[in-house]
Each structure stands twice: as structure tokens, then as C-alpha cells.
MARVEX-778590 format. One line per 5 residues: number of its first residue (from 1); their letters; for each residue x, y negated, z of C-alpha. Coordinates in Angstrom, 3 decimals. Example, Ala and Ser with C-alpha at 12.3 -4.5 7.8 and 13.67 -1.06 7.14 Angstrom:
BEGIN
1	AS	12.300,4.500,7.800 | 13.670,1.060,7.140;
This chain:
BEGIN
1	XXXXX	7.299,-32.904,3.288 | 8.418,-32.461,6.766 | 8.364,-28.906,7.907 | 5.739,-28.488,10.741 | 5.628,-25.676,13.080;
6	XXXXX	2.503,-23.326,12.429 | 1.578,-22.768,16.163 | -1.768,-21.304,15.322 | -0.464,-18.938,12.667 | 2.427,-17.906,14.876;
11	XXXXX	-0.037,-17.129,17.780 | -1.959,-14.843,15.411 | 1.186,-13.151,14.129 | 2.110,-12.377,17.823 | -1.294,-10.782,18.449;
16	XXXXX	-1.091,-8.697,15.204 | -1.233,-4.926,15.749 | 0.863,-2.435,13.730 | 2.853,-3.642,10.780 | 2.073,-7.023,9.179;
21	XXXXX	1.708,-8.075,5.556 | 1.992,-11.779,4.751 | 0.332,-11.667,1.179 | 0.034,-14.711,-0.999 | 1.374,-16.294,-4.088;
26	XXXXX	4.656,-18.284,-4.118 | 4.475,-21.569,-2.329 | 2.281,-20.496,0.597 | 4.908,-20.693,3.419 | 5.577,-17.021,3.973;
31	XXXXX	9.456,-17.496,4.457 | 8.799,-20.577,6.775 | 6.380,-18.467,8.942 | 8.694,-15.562,9.159 | 11.680,-17.918,10.000;
36	XXXXX	9.623,-19.808,12.706 | 8.471,-16.517,14.159 | 11.945,-15.096,14.631 | 13.095,-18.344,16.364 | 14.294,-17.399,19.894;
41	XXXXX	13.373,-13.811,19.585 | 16.206,-11.659,20.777 | 14.351,-8.360,19.522 | 13.664,-9.585,16.166 | 15.799,-9.651,12.779;
46	XXXXX	15.146,-11.270,9.544 | 16.501,-9.844,6.370 | 15.851,-10.937,2.725 | 15.033,-7.998,0.425 | 16.799,-7.313,-2.982;
51	XXXXX	15.685,-5.571,-6.020 | 18.038,-2.881,-5.378 | 17.232,-2.239,-1.795 | 15.941,1.042,-0.378 | 14.575,1.696,3.255;
56	XXXXX	18.025,2.833,4.072 | 19.916,-0.194,2.970 | 17.467,-2.547,4.535 | 17.493,-0.621,7.801 | 21.318,-0.555,7.764;
61	XXXXX	21.498,-4.398,7.171 | 19.018,-5.046,9.889 | 20.979,-2.828,12.309 | 24.279,-4.485,11.324 | 22.607,-7.903,12.438;
66	XXXXX	20.877,-6.770,15.634 | 21.376,-3.155,16.481 | 18.659,-3.033,19.115 | 16.066,-4.908,17.180 | 12.300,-4.009,17.840;
71	XXXXX	10.742,-6.205,14.985 | 12.035,-6.317,11.538 | 10.939,-9.232,9.404 | 11.526,-8.528,5.489 | 11.180,-11.655,3.409;
76	XXXXX	10.802,-11.323,-0.463 | 9.631,-7.852,-0.050 | 7.689,-8.131,-3.315 | 11.100,-7.358,-5.039 | 11.307,-3.979,-3.667;
81	XXXXX	10.004,-0.930,-5.708 | 6.494,0.043,-4.608 | 7.674,3.395,-3.229 | 10.233,1.666,-0.987 | 7.345,-0.621,0.386;
86	XXXXX	5.248,2.389,0.953 | 8.175,4.224,2.721 | 8.697,1.173,4.942 | 5.074,1.314,5.989 | 5.549,5.130,6.909;
91	XXXXX	7.828,3.877,9.775 | 5.779,4.111,13.014 | 4.938,0.632,14.234 | 5.425,1.859,17.854 | 9.059,2.599,16.896;
96	XXXXX	9.510,-0.588,14.914 | 7.184,-3.251,13.901 | 7.612,-4.454,10.321 | 6.572,-7.802,8.853 | 6.792,-8.087,5.181;
101	XXXXX	6.191,-11.010,2.879 | 4.592,-9.839,-0.207 | 2.583,-11.146,-3.325 | -0.124,-8.410,-3.683 | -1.222,-5.313,-1.803;
106	XXXXX	-1.129,-2.744,-4.546 | 1.103,-0.352,-2.667 | 0.231,3.202,-1.486 | -0.997,3.691,2.015 | -2.179,-0.060,2.336;
111	XXXXX	-5.824,0.676,2.344 | -5.396,3.681,4.615 | -3.499,1.676,7.159 | -5.917,-1.097,7.037 | -8.834,1.211,7.460;
116	XXXXX	-6.961,2.744,10.569 | -6.221,-0.639,11.910 | -2.499,0.114,11.768 | -1.793,-2.795,9.310 | -2.735,-6.445,9.788;
121	XXXXX	-3.179,-8.587,6.628 | -2.685,-12.431,6.443 | -3.626,-13.736,2.944 | -3.440,-17.043,1.324 | -6.407,-18.439,3.311;
126	XXXXX	-4.615,-17.563,6.486 | -1.420,-19.087,5.300 | -3.052,-22.419,4.095 | -2.523,-25.490,6.086 | -5.449,-26.568,8.170;
131	XXXXX	-6.699,-30.090,8.289 | -5.036,-30.618,11.715 | -1.741,-29.337,10.466 | -1.907,-31.734,7.396 | -2.748,-34.618,9.520;
136	XXXXX	0.584,-34.180,11.246 | 2.627,-34.436,8.000 | 4.483,-37.728,7.381 | 2.721,-39.767,4.765 | -0.382,-37.607,4.813;
141	XXXXX	-2.683,-40.683,4.520 | -6.332,-39.700,3.824 | -6.257,-36.168,5.082 | -9.767,-35.385,3.846 | -8.687,-36.392,0.156;
146	XXXXX	-5.395,-34.466,0.476 | -7.381,-31.325,1.574 | -9.811,-31.924,-1.418 | -6.911,-32.147,-3.879 | -4.746,-29.240,-2.616;
151	XXXXX	-7.097,-27.001,-0.603 | -4.165,-26.513,1.859 | -1.737,-24.846,-0.587 | 1.594,-25.860,1.135 | 3.645,-26.194,-2.069;
156	XXXXX	1.069,-28.431,-3.727 | 0.874,-30.758,-0.477 | 4.654,-30.996,-0.695 | 4.518,-32.174,-4.219 | 1.510,-34.438,-3.507;
161	XXXXX	3.495,-36.212,-0.665 | 6.775,-36.446,-2.455 | 7.433,-39.977,-3.580 | 8.148,-38.879,-7.139 | 5.723,-35.888,-6.989;
166	XXXXX	3.597,-35.014,-9.946 | 0.935,-32.428,-9.430 | 0.102,-32.064,-13.079 | 3.969,-31.515,-13.894 | 4.245,-29.074,-11.235;
171	XXXXX	1.413,-26.922,-12.383 | 2.624,-27.155,-15.899 | 6.143,-25.927,-14.776 | 4.596,-23.058,-12.975 | 2.777,-21.950,-16.110;
176	XXXXX	5.992,-22.381,-18.268 | 7.951,-20.189,-15.774 | 5.957,-17.268,-16.723 | 7.546,-15.165,-19.290 | 5.970,-15.373,-22.831;
181	XXXXX	4.323,-11.748,-22.591 | 2.692,-12.725,-19.326 | 1.360,-16.192,-20.908 | 0.067,-14.141,-23.831 | -1.764,-11.640,-21.647;
186	XXXXX	-3.397,-14.338,-19.755 | -4.296,-16.527,-22.665 | -5.813,-13.582,-24.587 | -8.074,-12.577,-21.683 | -9.330,-15.901,-20.924;
191	XXXXX	-10.359,-16.468,-24.615 | -12.047,-13.089,-24.800 | -13.643,-13.506,-21.412 | -13.008,-9.734,-20.587 | -11.572,-9.888,-17.066;
196	XXXXX	-12.958,-6.550,-15.930 | -11.327,-4.754,-18.992 | -8.328,-6.734,-18.767 | -7.811,-5.895,-14.967 | -8.637,-2.258,-15.436;
201	XXXXX	-6.001,-1.936,-18.398 | -3.346,-3.936,-16.493 | -3.915,-1.555,-13.441 | -3.735,1.789,-15.461 | -0.642,0.504,-17.422;
206	XXXXX	1.001,-0.512,-14.239 | 1.246,-4.172,-14.992 | -0.969,-5.540,-12.487 | 1.604,-5.819,-9.849 | 4.029,-7.505,-12.167;
211	XXXXX	1.533,-10.179,-12.826 | 0.838,-10.660,-8.998 | 4.657,-10.479,-8.330 | 5.258,-13.252,-10.610 | 4.083,-15.485,-7.695;
216	XXXXX	1.875,-17.479,-10.116 | -0.960,-18.938,-7.819 | -3.251,-20.313,-10.451 | -4.487,-18.391,-13.446 | -5.512,-20.009,-16.910;
221	XXXXX	-9.327,-20.098,-17.717 | -10.628,-21.014,-20.895 | -9.151,-23.301,-23.392 | -6.340,-25.243,-21.696 | -4.490,-24.657,-19.839;
226	XXXXX	-6.956,-24.755,-17.166 | -6.512,-23.042,-13.738 | -8.093,-21.440,-10.907 | -6.559,-22.432,-7.423 | -7.208,-20.084,-4.590;
231	XXXXX	-7.261,-21.101,-0.996 | -9.423,-21.117,2.381 | -12.617,-20.077,0.834 | -13.006,-23.039,-1.540 | -12.163,-22.970,-5.148;
236	XXXXX	-11.706,-25.455,-7.984 | -10.913,-25.306,-11.487 | -8.037,-27.580,-12.346 | -6.481,-28.817,-15.623 | -2.752,-29.506,-16.003;
241	XXXXX	-3.623,-33.145,-16.409 | -6.436,-33.641,-13.712 | -8.331,-31.718,-11.140 | -11.745,-30.869,-12.349 | -14.370,-31.106,-9.595;
246	XXXXX	-15.916,-27.610,-10.245 | -16.735,-25.661,-6.895 | -18.802,-22.684,-7.016 | -19.904,-19.510,-4.964 | -17.603,-16.595,-4.481;
251	XXXXX	-17.994,-12.842,-4.673 | -15.440,-10.062,-3.802 | -13.782,-7.587,-5.797 | -10.902,-5.318,-4.291 | -8.532,-4.894,-7.196;
256	XXXXX	-5.546,-7.280,-6.451 | -4.598,-10.382,-4.456 | -5.583,-13.474,-6.488 | -8.640,-15.238,-7.639 | -9.892,-15.251,-11.218;
261	XXXXX	-12.926,-16.722,-12.889 | -15.489,-14.377,-14.330 | -16.796,-17.195,-16.607 | -15.567,-20.247,-18.640 | -15.035,-23.425,-16.679;
266	XXXXX	-18.294,-24.819,-18.034 | -20.046,-22.177,-16.101 | -18.215,-21.382,-12.794 | -21.034,-19.400,-11.389 | -19.008,-16.282,-10.036;
271	XXXXX	-15.579,-15.502,-8.956 | -13.532,-12.431,-7.994 | -11.470,-11.858,-4.987 | -8.817,-9.545,-6.227 | -7.250,-7.346,-3.825;
């Protein structure tokens, strides 16, 4: 898939106040957005976070690249320990604006900063490709069909447009890339249909952020694997071998950053937005 310039998204990033979180699962173009935003900006530095990084090491690396930078873009910030993300967000945006690519917002201070409008959040719906952007891609063909199949998820669009792309195989690969314990957790909870209990236990045991940090953008539902794909306000249940045309209404729950079904795929009557 030809990389296109995200002009509308970039304009929104330019107008963002305070620090910025780009929060979405893997494959939503967070890295590309940061790289495009940094192009031609002399006051901006882009660094990639490591699991061993601290605020001090990231700051030192950024200063080594651009001593007088005003904006610091931190890719793969989901690799950082939660306390380091929280410490970064304590840096006054008037001193240095930060843009972090993350996979959830289960960090200290996030809710406070959002309430105080000192933090701007861009989620999967913001990062999804629009109809107009998809139309600019080489080989897009019937844009409406592609939108219906992918719901704007950039990685899936790339697979769909590749001459040898196989959407079903890609979804299967994502599932098998999860470690066995995570697969077991998700399989058990879908069979028992105890999402609320599952999320509460995961959060209390400190495992919820690990689930979200896996980057897995689709969650198994019922016997399957069947999955829920989040994007742009429209949601479908999908099977590894074929898309199931099951669209339903949604409702919000501020617990994490992905979408999960509250009922089996035979009755997709309600959904949870998990922050």
C-alpha cells in the first residue's frame, strides 16, 4: 500500500493543545503520523522508546539529536513502564510539548489532564483512514467495499490491497502472535461471557495494560475464533475465514482502549468502549 500523507490528521495534530496521545492498537499508523508530522520541523525531534528507557534517558537522547527542540515525539511509548509515562506527562507542555504513541491510556494523570484540557487524545477512530484517503490509494478499486471490509484500519487496508494479501491469514497471525496465557484468558472469558468480571479482575491484577499493550486490535468472541474489529464508530464481528455482517449499536464504558462485545455474536446488541 502506497503511504499517503495524512493532511487532515496532521492539521488536527498541529492544533492540539497540551501533550498529545496517539492511542490505538497496532497497525493504525501511529508511527507514520509522527514521522509525517516531524518532517520539515526544525523544532521537533522523534525518538523511539525502549523498555529500559526512563524520562532521563529519553530526554538525553532527544537533546543529543536536537538540543533546542520544542516538541518531542515518542514512538512506541507503550513499551515504557507506566510510571515513566506518568513522569513524562508531568513535564509542562509550555516548556516542551510531547506526542506519545501508546496502545491504552491506563496511566496515572491521564484522566486529570484530559479533564483539565491539558492533554489531547487521538484514538483509533481518529487514526482510521477516511473514505477520501482510501480513494487516493493505488488499486483501491471500489472504495465503499473496501471501507465496509476494513472500516478504515490502515494495516488491514494494506493487506487487502496487496496482490498476495490474505485478510483471514492476517487475522489468524495476529491471534497466534499472542502469548498462550493471553489467548487462554480471552478464550475463557468469551466462553463464560463474563466481560465485566474479567475486566475488573484484569485491572485489579494489573494485567489489563498488558492485554492492551499486546497491540491486538481484534478480540475473540464466542466459539471461534471470531473477532470484534474497532474503528470509526462502526463495528463488525469477523471470523478468521470470513467477515460476518453483524453491525450493532454501541455504548461506552471507560475502562480501557479497545472494543469488546457484551454478548455472543448471535446477539450483538451492545458493545463496550473500553478506555
